BALOBA-1460 file (C-alpha; in Angstrom, 3 decimals):
// residues 129
<rec num="1" residu="m" x="1.150" y="4.928" z="14.329"/>
<rec num="2" residu="k" x="-0.177" y="5.789" z="10.893"/>
<rec num="3" residu="v" x="0.501" y="2.883" z="8.538"/>
<rec num="4" residu="l" x="0.340" y="2.844" z="4.744"/>
<rec num="5" residu="l" x="0.003" y="-0.635" z="3.292"/>
<rec num="6" residu="d" x="2.158" y="-1.481" z="0.316"/>
<rec num="7" residu="t" x="0.031" y="-3.185" z="-2.353"/>
<rec num="8" residu="c" x="1.433" y="-6.642" z="-1.639"/>
<rec num="9" residu="a" x="0.990" y="-6.104" z="2.117"/>
<rec num="10" residu="f" x="-2.693" y="-5.277" z="1.549"/>
<rec num="11" residu="l" x="-3.184" y="-8.407" z="-0.540"/>
<rec num="12" residu="w" x="-1.349" y="-10.599" z="1.976"/>
<rec num="13" residu="v" x="-3.374" y="-9.126" z="4.870"/>
<rec num="14" residu="i" x="-6.747" y="-9.772" z="3.246"/>
<rec num="15" residu="l" x="-5.734" y="-13.244" z="2.051"/>
<rec num="16" residu="e" x="-4.091" y="-14.117" z="5.392"/>
<rec num="17" residu="a" x="-1.070" y="-15.186" z="3.355"/>
<rec num="18" residu="p" x="1.928" y="-16.830" z="5.021"/>
<rec num="19" residu="q" x="4.222" y="-14.203" z="3.452"/>
<rec num="20" residu="l" x="2.888" y="-11.654" z="5.959"/>
<rec num="21" residu="s" x="5.474" y="-11.428" z="8.731"/>
<rec num="22" residu="g" x="4.481" y="-11.731" z="12.369"/>
<rec num="23" residu="s" x="5.521" y="-8.158" z="13.110"/>
<rec num="24" residu="a" x="3.566" y="-6.915" z="10.088"/>
<rec num="25" residu="r" x="0.488" y="-8.825" z="11.272"/>
<rec num="26" residu="r" x="0.787" y="-7.385" z="14.798"/>
<rec num="27" residu="l" x="1.222" y="-3.857" z="13.453"/>
<rec num="28" residu="f" x="-1.795" y="-4.243" z="11.183"/>
<rec num="29" residu="t" x="-4.037" y="-5.671" z="13.904"/>
<rec num="30" residu="d" x="-3.026" y="-3.206" z="16.642"/>
<rec num="31" residu="p" x="-6.175" y="-1.096" z="17.222"/>
<rec num="32" residu="a" x="-3.999" y="1.886" z="18.184"/>
<rec num="33" residu="n" x="-2.743" y="2.135" z="14.583"/>
<rec num="34" residu="e" x="-4.479" y="3.902" z="11.723"/>
<rec num="35" residu="v" x="-4.134" y="1.772" z="8.582"/>
<rec num="36" residu="y" x="-4.477" y="3.155" z="5.050"/>
<rec num="37" residu="l" x="-4.670" y="1.783" z="1.529"/>
<rec num="38" residu="s" x="-3.638" y="4.322" z="-1.058"/>
<rec num="39" residu="a" x="-5.675" y="5.047" z="-4.155"/>
<rec num="40" residu="i" x="-2.384" y="4.226" z="-5.890"/>
<rec num="41" residu="s" x="-2.525" y="0.628" z="-4.650"/>
<rec num="42" residu="s" x="-6.166" y="0.356" z="-5.725"/>
<rec num="43" residu="w" x="-5.123" y="1.626" z="-9.159"/>
<rec num="44" residu="e" x="-2.251" y="-0.877" z="-9.316"/>
<rec num="45" residu="i" x="-4.567" y="-3.755" z="-8.362"/>
<rec num="46" residu="a" x="-7.178" y="-2.691" z="-10.936"/>
<rec num="47" residu="v" x="-4.570" y="-2.344" z="-13.705"/>
<rec num="48" residu="k" x="-2.940" y="-5.700" z="-12.979"/>
<rec num="49" residu="n" x="-6.343" y="-7.372" z="-12.694"/>
<rec num="50" residu="s" x="-7.479" y="-5.926" z="-16.032"/>
<rec num="51" residu="i" x="-4.442" y="-7.307" z="-17.876"/>
<rec num="52" residu="g" x="-4.732" y="-10.725" z="-16.250"/>
<rec num="53" residu="k" x="-1.690" y="-10.465" z="-13.964"/>
<rec num="54" residu="l" x="-3.690" y="-10.396" z="-10.731"/>
<rec num="55" residu="p" x="-6.845" y="-12.498" z="-10.629"/>
<rec num="56" residu="l" x="-9.310" y="-11.476" z="-7.930"/>
<rec num="57" residu="p" x="-12.360" y="-13.259" z="-6.572"/>
<rec num="58" residu="g" x="-15.465" y="-12.032" z="-8.395"/>
<rec num="59" residu="a" x="-15.601" y="-9.948" z="-11.518"/>
<rec num="60" residu="n" x="-15.522" y="-6.465" z="-10.015"/>
<rec num="61" residu="p" x="-12.226" y="-5.185" z="-8.558"/>
<rec num="62" residu="v" x="-13.925" y="-1.984" z="-7.335"/>
<rec num="63" residu="q" x="-16.366" y="-3.949" z="-5.215"/>
<rec num="64" residu="f" x="-13.672" y="-6.401" z="-4.064"/>
<rec num="65" residu="i" x="-11.299" y="-3.680" z="-2.830"/>
<rec num="66" residu="a" x="-14.078" y="-1.710" z="-1.116"/>
<rec num="67" residu="e" x="-15.401" y="-4.820" z="0.637"/>
<rec num="68" residu="q" x="-11.944" y="-5.861" z="1.813"/>
<rec num="69" residu="r" x="-11.081" y="-2.392" z="3.097"/>
<rec num="70" residu="s" x="-14.353" y="-2.275" z="5.023"/>
<rec num="71" residu="k" x="-13.977" y="-5.813" z="6.379"/>
<rec num="72" residu="h" x="-10.456" y="-5.116" z="7.675"/>
<rec num="73" residu="g" x="-10.984" y="-1.531" z="8.871"/>
<rec num="74" residu="i" x="-8.627" y="0.005" z="6.335"/>
<rec num="75" residu="e" x="-9.080" y="3.675" z="5.407"/>
<rec num="76" residu="t" x="-8.615" y="5.079" z="1.900"/>
<rec num="77" residu="l" x="-5.737" y="7.470" z="1.276"/>
<rec num="78" residu="p" x="-6.538" y="9.625" z="-1.765"/>
<rec num="79" residu="l" x="-3.786" y="10.837" z="-4.054"/>
<rec num="80" residu="e" x="-3.281" y="14.554" z="-3.668"/>
<rec num="81" residu="e" x="-1.291" y="16.966" z="-5.799"/>
<rec num="82" residu="e" x="1.311" y="17.599" z="-3.086"/>
<rec num="83" residu="a" x="2.437" y="13.954" z="-3.125"/>
<rec num="84" residu="t" x="2.731" y="13.913" z="-6.916"/>
<rec num="85" residu="l" x="5.021" y="16.934" z="-6.809"/>
<rec num="86" residu="y" x="7.515" y="15.003" z="-4.670"/>
<rec num="87" residu="v" x="8.085" y="12.327" z="-7.330"/>
<rec num="88" residu="p" x="10.815" y="14.185" z="-9.257"/>
<rec num="89" residu="l" x="12.571" y="14.959" z="-5.955"/>
<rec num="90" residu="l" x="13.105" y="11.273" z="-5.168"/>
<rec num="91" residu="p" x="16.452" y="9.746" z="-6.062"/>
<rec num="92" residu="k" x="16.168" y="7.325" z="-8.984"/>
<rec num="93" residu="l" x="16.774" y="4.185" z="-6.930"/>
<rec num="94" residu="h" x="13.626" y="2.450" z="-8.121"/>
<rec num="95" residu="t" x="11.531" y="2.936" z="-11.265"/>
<rec num="96" residu="d" x="8.175" y="1.432" z="-10.242"/>
<rec num="97" residu="p" x="5.737" y="4.373" z="-10.534"/>
<rec num="98" residu="f" x="3.268" y="2.884" z="-8.042"/>
<rec num="99" residu="d" x="5.943" y="2.443" z="-5.363"/>
<rec num="100" residu="r" x="7.406" y="5.884" z="-6.000"/>
<rec num="101" residu="l" x="4.004" y="7.490" z="-5.451"/>
<rec num="102" residu="l" x="3.446" y="5.459" z="-2.267"/>
<rec num="103" residu="i" x="6.807" y="6.709" z="-0.974"/>
<rec num="104" residu="c" x="5.811" y="10.292" z="-1.733"/>
<rec num="105" residu="q" x="2.474" y="9.864" z="0.029"/>
<rec num="106" residu="a" x="4.212" y="8.437" z="3.084"/>
<rec num="107" residu="l" x="6.628" y="11.361" z="3.164"/>
<rec num="108" residu="v" x="3.918" y="13.997" z="2.745"/>
<rec num="109" residu="h" x="1.539" y="12.473" z="5.307"/>
<rec num="110" residu="g" x="4.118" y="11.216" z="7.821"/>
<rec num="111" residu="l" x="3.160" y="7.561" z="7.338"/>
<rec num="112" residu="t" x="5.117" y="4.366" z="7.882"/>
<rec num="113" residu="i" x="4.957" y="1.976" z="4.922"/>
<rec num="114" residu="l" x="4.249" y="-1.653" z="5.770"/>
<rec num="115" residu="t" x="6.306" y="-3.419" z="3.103"/>
<rec num="116" residu="p" x="8.785" y="-6.233" z="2.501"/>
<rec num="117" residu="d" x="10.028" y="-4.464" z="-0.649"/>
<rec num="118" residu="r" x="13.750" y="-3.770" z="-0.327"/>
<rec num="119" residu="d" x="13.564" y="-1.273" z="-3.179"/>
<rec num="120" residu="i" x="11.268" y="0.909" z="-1.056"/>
<rec num="121" residu="t" x="13.474" y="0.611" z="2.028"/>
<rec num="122" residu="q" x="16.326" y="2.298" z="0.106"/>
<rec num="123" residu="y" x="14.496" y="5.620" z="0.442"/>
<rec num="124" residu="a" x="14.428" y="7.986" z="3.403"/>
<rec num="125" residu="v" x="10.941" y="6.854" z="4.387"/>
<rec num="126" residu="r" x="9.896" y="4.908" z="7.474"/>
<rec num="127" residu="t" x="9.190" y="1.254" z="6.691"/>
<rec num="128" residu="v" x="8.296" y="-1.766" z="8.798"/>
<rec num="129" residu="w" x="8.129" y="-5.433" z="8.040"/>
C-alpha cells in the first residue's frame, strides 16, 4: 500500500506519541508499505514552527524534517501541478489549504492518507486510522 502521512500522523510517528493508533502504527511499520511525507506537510510544519505554534527540537526545521524522514524511512512526495489543479474540484467540506492539497495529492497518486482527521475522511479519498 502507498501511504501518505497527514502532518499530525508524521509528528506522532516520529515522536512515538500515544495518539498514534495501533492500526496506524502497524500500517506505518509494515515494510510492504511505501510511506510518504508531502512537501505540503513540510511546508505546514515550517510555517507553524516559524510563527511559534509548533516548537521543534533544534533551530532548523529543514534539518529536523530531513533527519526524521531518513530515520523512519519516509519518502518525500513533491507537490506537482496536477494535484494543485484538483483543489477547485473538491467539495467545500473543509477549508484547511494544507489538508485540501494532501487530499488532492492522494487522489492524483492513488495514495491512502494515514489520518485521524474527520474533516479529511468526509472526502472521497482512502483514509486509514
